[in-house]
C-alpha positions in Angstrom: 18.8 115.4 18.2 16.6 117.5 20.6 16.4 116.1 24.0 12.5 115.7 23.8 13.0 113.7 20.6 15.4 111.5 22.5 13.0 111.1 25.3 10.3 110.1 22.9 12.4 107.7 21.1 13.4 106.0 24.2 9.7 105.7 25.3 8.8 104.5 21.7 11.4 101.7 21.8 10.4 100.7 25.5 6.8 101.6 26.2 7.0 99.5 29.4 8.6 102.5 31.0 5.2 104.0 31.1 3.9 101.1 33.2 4.6 102.8 36.5 2.7 106.0 35.4 -0.2 103.7 34.1 -0.3 102.0 37.7 -0.5 105.6 39.2 -3.3 106.4 36.9 -5.2 103.2 38.1 -4.2 104.0 41.7 -5.8 107.5 41.1 -9.0 106.1 39.7 -9.4 103.6 42.6 -8.7 106.1 45.4 -11.6 107.7 47.1 -12.1 111.5 46.3 -11.2 112.8 49.8 -7.8 110.9 49.5 -6.9 111.4 45.8 -5.1 114.9 46.5 -3.1 113.4 49.4 -1.9 110.6 47.4 -1.2 112.5 44.2 1.0 115.1 46.2 2.7 112.3 48.1 3.7 110.7 44.6 4.4 113.9 42.8 7.4 114.9 44.9 9.4 111.7 44.4 8.2 111.5 40.7 9.7 114.9 39.9 13.0 113.9 41.7 13.2 110.9 39.6 12.8 113.3 36.6 15.8 115.2 37.6 17.9 112.2 38.2 19.3 111.4 34.8 21.5 108.6 36.0 18.5 106.5 36.4 18.3 106.3 32.6 15.0 105.7 30.8 12.9 105.8 33.8 14.1 109.4 34.3 13.1 110.2 30.7 9.6 108.7 31.4 9.1 110.6 34.5 10.2 114.0 32.9 7.8 113.5 29.9 4.9 112.6 32.2 5.4 115.2 34.8 2.8 117.4 33.0 0.2 114.7 33.4 1.3 114.3 37.0 0.4 118.0 37.6 -2.9 117.5 35.9 -3.8 114.6 38.2 -3.1 116.9 41.0 -5.4 119.6 39.5 -8.1 117.0 39.1 -7.7 115.7 42.6 -8.0 119.1 43.9 -11.2 119.9 41.8 -13.0 116.7 43.1 -11.7 117.1 46.6 -15.0 117.1 48.8 -16.1 120.2 50.6 -16.6 124.0 49.8 -14.2 125.7 47.3 -12.6 129.2 47.7 -13.6 131.7 45.2 -10.5 132.9 43.1 -9.8 136.5 42.4 -9.3 137.4 38.8 -5.7 138.3 39.4 -4.7 134.7 40.4 -5.9 133.4 37.2 -3.1 135.6 35.5 -0.7 132.8 36.5 -2.7 130.5 34.2 -3.4 132.9 31.4 0.3 134.0 31.1 1.4 130.3 31.1 -1.0 129.6 28.3 0.1 132.7 26.2 3.7 131.9 26.7 3.2 128.9 24.3 2.7 131.1 21.5 6.2 132.9 22.2 8.1 129.5 21.5 6.3 128.3 18.3 9.1 129.3 16.0 12.2 128.6 18.2 14.7 125.9 17.7 13.9 122.8 19.6 10.4 123.5 19.2 9.1 120.2 20.5 10.9 120.5 23.9 9.8 124.0 24.1 6.3 123.2 23.7 6.5 120.4 26.2 8.1 122.7 28.7 5.5 125.5 28.2 2.5 123.2 28.5 3.9 121.5 31.5 4.4 125.1 33.1 0.7 125.7 32.2 -0.1 122.3 34.1 1.8 123.6 37.0 -0.2 126.8 37.3 -3.5 125.0 36.9 -2.6 122.5 39.6 -1.4 125.4 41.9 -4.4 127.4 41.5 -6.9 124.5 42.0 -5.0 123.3 45.1 -5.3 126.8 46.6 -8.9 126.8 45.7 -9.6 123.8 48.1 -7.9 125.4 51.1 -11.0 126.7 52.7 -10.5 125.2 56.3 -7.4 125.1 58.5 -7.6 121.2 58.2 -7.2 121.6 54.4 -4.0 123.6 54.9 -2.7 120.9 57.2 -3.8 118.2 54.7 -1.7 119.9 51.9 1.4 120.3 54.1 1.2 116.8 55.6 1.1 115.3 51.9 4.1 117.3 50.9 6.0 116.3 54.1 5.5 112.6 53.4 6.2 113.2 49.6 9.7 114.6 50.7 10.5 111.9 52.9 9.9 109.3 50.2 11.7 111.5 47.6 14.9 111.6 50.0 15.1 107.9 49.4 16.8 108.6 46.0 19.8 110.8 47.1 20.2 108.6 50.2 20.3 105.4 48.0 22.8 107.1 45.7 25.0 108.0 48.5 25.0 104.6 50.1 25.3 102.4 46.8 28.0 104.5 45.0 29.3 107.2 47.4 32.3 107.9 44.9 30.0 108.2 41.9 27.6 110.5 43.6 29.9 113.3 43.4 30.7 115.5 40.5 34.0 114.6 39.1 36.6 117.2 39.5 34.4 119.4 41.7 33.4 117.2 44.7 29.7 118.4 44.6 27.1 115.8 45.5 25.0 114.8 42.5 22.9 111.8 43.4 21.9 109.8 40.2 23.2 112.6 38.1 20.9 115.2 39.4 22.4 118.7 39.2 23.7 120.0 42.6 21.7 123.2 42.5 18.6 121.3 41.3 18.6 118.6 43.9 19.2 121.2 46.3 15.6 122.6 45.8 14.3 119.4 47.3 16.5 119.9 50.3 15.5 123.5 50.8 11.6 122.6 50.5 12.1 119.4 52.9 14.0 121.1 55.6 11.2 123.7 57.0 8.6 121.0 56.4 10.3 118.5 58.4 11.2 121.1 61.2 7.5 122.3 61.5 6.4 118.6 61.7 8.8 117.9 64.2 7.8 120.7 66.5 4.0 120.2 66.1 3.5 116.5 65.8 1.8 114.8 68.6 2.9 111.3 67.7 6.1 110.8 69.6 6.9 107.6 67.7 7.3 109.6 64.4 9.7 112.3 65.8 12.8 110.1 65.6 12.2 109.4 61.9 11.6 113.1 61.2 14.6 114.1 63.3 16.7 111.7 61.2 15.1 113.0 58.0 15.9 116.6 58.9 19.6 116.0 59.8 20.2 113.8 56.6 18.5 116.6 54.6 20.7 119.4 55.9 23.7 117.1 55.6 23.1 116.3 51.9 22.5 120.0 51.2 26.0 120.9 52.5 27.5 118.0 50.3 26.0 119.7 47.2 28.2 122.7 47.9 25.5 125.0 46.5 25.5 128.4 47.9 22.1 129.2 46.9 20.7 126.0 48.5 22.3 126.8 52.0 21.1 130.3 51.6 17.6 129.2 50.9 17.5 126.8 53.8 18.8 129.5 56.1 16.1 131.9 55.1 13.2 129.4 55.5 14.5 128.2 58.8 14.7 131.8 60.5 11.2 131.4 61.8 12.0 128.1 63.2 15.3 129.4 64.8 13.4 132.3 66.4 11.1 130.0 68.2 13.7 127.8 69.2 15.7 130.6 70.8 12.8 130.8 73.5 13.4 127.0 74.2 17.1 126.8 75.0 17.1 123.4 76.2 15.4 122.0 73.1 17.7 124.1 70.9 21.0 122.9 72.5 19.7 119.2 72.1 18.8 119.7 68.4 21.9 121.5 67.7 24.1 118.7 69.3 22.0 116.1 67.3 22.5 118.1 64.1 26.2 118.6 64.6 26.7 114.9 65.3 24.8 113.9 62.2 26.5 116.4 60.0 29.9 115.2 61.3 29.0 111.7 60.5 27.7 112.5 56.9 30.7 114.6 56.0 33.2 112.1 57.4 31.7 109.4 55.2 31.7 111.8 52.1 35.5 111.8 51.5 35.1 113.2 48.1 33.3 116.4 49.0 34.9 119.7 48.5 33.6 122.6 50.5 35.9 125.4 49.3 33.3 127.1 47.1 31.0 127.6 50.1 33.4 130.1 51.3 33.8 132.0 48.1 31.2 134.5 46.6 32.9 134.4 43.2 30.4 134.1 40.4 29.9 134.9 36.7 26.2 136.0 37.2 26.9 139.7 37.1 28.6 139.4 33.7 25.7 137.3 32.5 23.1 139.7 33.6 25.0 142.6 32.0 25.3 140.7 28.7 21.5 140.1 28.6 20.7 143.7 29.5 23.0 145.3 27.0 23.0 142.7 24.0 19.7 140.8 24.1 16.9 142.8 25.8 17.5 145.9 23.6 16.9 143.8 20.5 13.7 142.3 21.5 12.3 144.5 24.4 8.5 144.0 24.1 7.8 140.6 22.8 10.9 138.6 23.2 11.0 135.4 21.3 7.5 136.0 19.6 7.9 135.6 15.8 11.7 135.0 16.0 13.5 132.2 14.2 16.7 130.4 15.1 16.6 131.1 18.7 16.8 128.9 21.7 13.9 129.0 24.0 16.1 128.4 27.1 19.1 130.9 26.6 20.5 133.3 24.2 22.9 131.2 22.1 24.4 134.0 20.0 24.9 136.8 22.2 25.5 135.3 25.6 25.6 131.3 25.3 24.3 130.8 29.0 21.0 130.8 30.9 20.1 134.2 32.3 20.3 132.7 35.8 17.4 135.0 36.9 13.7 134.1 36.9 12.5 137.5 35.6 15.3 137.9 33.0 14.3 134.7 31.9 10.8 135.9 31.4 12.2 139.0 29.6 14.3 136.9 27.3 11.1 134.7 26.5 8.5 137.3 26.1 9.9 140.7 26.7 8.0 143.2 28.9 4.6 141.7 27.6 5.4 138.8 29.8 7.9 140.0 32.2 6.0 142.8 33.5 2.8 141.1 34.5 4.8 138.2 36.1 6.8 140.8 38.2 3.6 142.4 39.2 2.4 139.0 40.4 5.6 138.6 42.4 5.2 141.9 44.1 1.6 141.6 44.9 1.8 138.1 46.2 4.7 139.1 48.4 2.8 142.1 49.7 -0.4 139.8 50.5 2.1 137.3 52.3 3.5 139.9 54.4 0.1 141.4 55.3 -1.1 138.0 56.3 2.1 137.4 58.4 1.0 140.7 60.3 -2.5 139.3 61.0 -1.1 135.7 61.8 -2.5 135.6 65.4 -6.0 136.1 63.9 -5.9 133.0 61.9 -6.4 129.4 63.0 -3.3 127.1 63.9 0.3 128.2 65.1 1.6 131.6 64.1 4.8 129.6 63.3 3.0 128.0 60.4 2.2 131.2 58.6 5.7 132.5 59.4 7.1 129.5 57.7 4.9 129.7 54.8 5.5 133.5 54.1 9.3 132.9 54.5 9.1 130.1 51.8 7.3 132.3 49.3 9.8 135.2 49.8 12.7 132.8 49.8 11.3 131.4 46.5 11.4 134.9 45.0 14.7 135.8 46.5 16.3 132.8 45.0 14.7 133.5 41.8 17.3 136.4 41.5 20.0 133.7 40.9 18.1 131.0 38.9 14.7 130.4 37.0 13.7 127.4 39.2 10.6 129.1 40.7 9.1 129.3 37.2 10.5 125.8 35.8 8.0 123.1 35.7 9.9 120.1 36.8 10.2 121.2 40.6 7.8 120.8 43.6 9.4 124.1 44.6 7.8 126.0 41.8 4.6 124.1 42.2 4.2 125.2 45.9 5.2 128.8 44.9 1.9 128.9 42.8 -0.1 127.5 45.5 1.2 129.8 48.2 1.1 132.9 45.9 -2.6 132.0 45.0 -3.5 131.1 48.6 -2.0 134.5 49.9 -3.7 136.5 47.4 -7.0 134.8 48.2 -6.7 135.1 51.8 -5.8 138.6 51.7 -8.8 139.6 49.6 -10.9 138.2 52.4 -9.1 139.6 55.3 -9.0 143.2 53.9 -12.8 143.0 53.4 -13.0 142.2 57.1 -14.0 138.5 56.7 -11.6 137.2 59.2 -13.4 134.4 60.5 -14.4 133.3 57.0 -10.9 133.8 55.5 -9.8 130.4 56.8 -12.3 128.6 58.7 -11.0 127.2 62.1 -11.7 123.5 62.5 -8.5 122.8 64.4 -8.7 120.2 67.3 -8.6 123.0 69.8 -11.6 124.9 68.0 -13.7 121.7 67.7 -13.2 120.9 71.3 -14.2 124.4 72.4 -17.3 124.1 70.2 -18.1 120.8 71.6 -17.7 122.1 75.3 -19.8 124.9 74.5 -22.6 122.9 72.8 -22.4 120.5 75.9 -22.8 123.3 78.4 -25.8 124.7 76.5 -27.4 121.2 76.4 -27.0 120.9 80.2 -28.3 124.3 80.7 -31.5 123.5 78.6 -31.9 120.2 80.5 -31.7 121.9 83.8 -34.2 124.6 82.8 -36.7 121.9 81.5 -36.2 119.9 84.6 -37.0 123.1 86.9 -40.0 124.1 84.9 -41.5 120.6 85.1 -40.9 120.4 88.9 -42.6 123.7 89.6 -46.0 123.3 91.6 -48.7 125.8 91.0 -49.5 127.9 93.9 -53.1 127.9 95.4 
């Protein structure tokens, strides 16, 4: 029986499992428009983490089936977010158009029910991502988005932490010693850690509320510790790449860096000492079967269906080539090539190159944009890391990850921002309503009012000469 059919059967037998989602919809309807998006994003991150945690049983099935609706709620929240909206260049809508067209390519594949669900969910991801990028007009909107995702990551971490505390022995993959909390695949849960690490680090470095910094520090150490326990090389590599901007800034603050390194080493030592079942041997090895898999796809799969991929075929799996290879492509663009041939892979690769180019151009002009330059360095590093990591798996285009949603947001936002910047609209590309800018505007207005009052006073006290 197909997994989608299994999930539907579970929900049909236990409809009460949809009660949490019904509560979320009620909460959404009762929330003011200016808070809908924040709450939707805070809930989205742990909800998708639940969907990856198969050890949670039926509740994970319910979360997996409703993740598309969760993205639609995010899209609606972004659409009703008060304030002006950014104009979206036509090239950005290619994400949504290609996602919608890809549904046609899986209509005749095996397991068509699950294939349609996954393609529809990816379409929802692209719609939510584009509409979220559309509402980022002011600097405060960008900060609003990142704050929501940061809190969402904090709540999502409760799942792997609870698994580690409740059943430390059962949280590790039998025979391999890899951290798999509540049955979540090590590489997949690692994407949550790779997303949370730079968000926690940036919040820790810029937050003004001292009372929250110990919480963020603990969350950062725990996140890095659990990422090491997964023994996932791609997760460790992703975290290293997205943290490079932070490390470069910390090198200019040696005292702070030494303190954070000592705290990190102490926390990691404690976590690793508790996890007696973890095995880290594979972190020191570069052995992988991906080269053989890629070669098999290039020589045995793509030549048979080079232009339209699975379109019109029958008996093929929408996830992987069962007959020729028997494994996933383990590459984001190879998956698009398998799914739709050059007709889908070529435009998706163009969007990859163009959004990366826009991100790099924005990074070069980061000093002209509102807020800390570090923010744009981290965001650009995130997008480039997402694409780099896509060389080794297809998570960046898979619908059940916050990682893939943020990829669409960043790609769309960078393209929109660059279209304004290249036309010379620097001040209008992202309006500066930061605390410093507002204070400067207030001081300037106050000074002008004082000058006006002085001039009025001076003119009323002048006596006519005789």
